[in-house]
C-alpha positions in Angstrom: -17.5 27.1 24.8 -14.8 29.0 24.6 -11.6 29.1 21.1 -8.2 29.0 22.4 -5.5 30.3 19.9 -3.3 27.7 18.6 0.2 29.0 16.9 2.1 25.8 14.7 5.3 26.2 12.8 5.1 24.2 9.6 8.2 24.5 7.1 7.3 25.9 4.1 6.9 22.8 2.0 4.2 21.6 3.9 2.3 25.2 4.0 2.4 25.4 0.7 1.1 21.7 -0.2 -1.6 22.8 2.6 -2.5 25.7 0.4 -3.0 24.3 -2.5 -5.3 21.3 -1.0 -6.9 24.5 1.1 -7.4 26.3 -2.6 -9.1 23.3 -4.2 -11.8 23.8 -1.7 -12.4 27.4 -1.6 -11.0 27.9 2.1 -8.4 29.6 4.0 -5.4 27.4 5.1 -6.8 28.3 8.6 -10.1 26.7 8.2 -8.8 23.3 6.0 -5.8 22.2 9.3 -8.9 22.8 11.7 -11.6 20.9 9.5 -9.3 18.1 9.3 -8.6 18.1 12.9 -12.5 18.0 13.3 -12.6 15.3 10.9 -10.0 13.0 12.2 -11.3 13.6 15.7 -14.3 12.7 15.0 -13.4 10.0 13.5 -11.8 8.6 16.5 -14.4 9.1 19.1 -16.8 7.5 15.8 -14.3 4.2 16.0 -14.2 4.1 20.2 -17.8 3.6 19.7 -17.5 1.2 17.5 -15.2 -1.2 19.2 -17.2 0.2 22.4 -20.8 -1.5 21.2 -18.5 -4.9 19.7 -17.2 -5.3 23.3 -20.7 -4.9 25.5 -22.6 -7.4 21.8 -19.8 -9.6 22.0 -19.2 -9.0 18.7 -15.1 -8.2 18.3 
């Protein structure tokens, strides 16, 4: 799996908040944003799997 560069334009206030959140965790802003995106992606995939399992077993 390769990597791709993604450039974002965000306002200064958001960047400051992200920097504060990242600093609390001893991370860079880049690492914090990537970790957040990965967690959100996992949550979506997990919820989809749960929904499909419930449909399969007729739970929902």
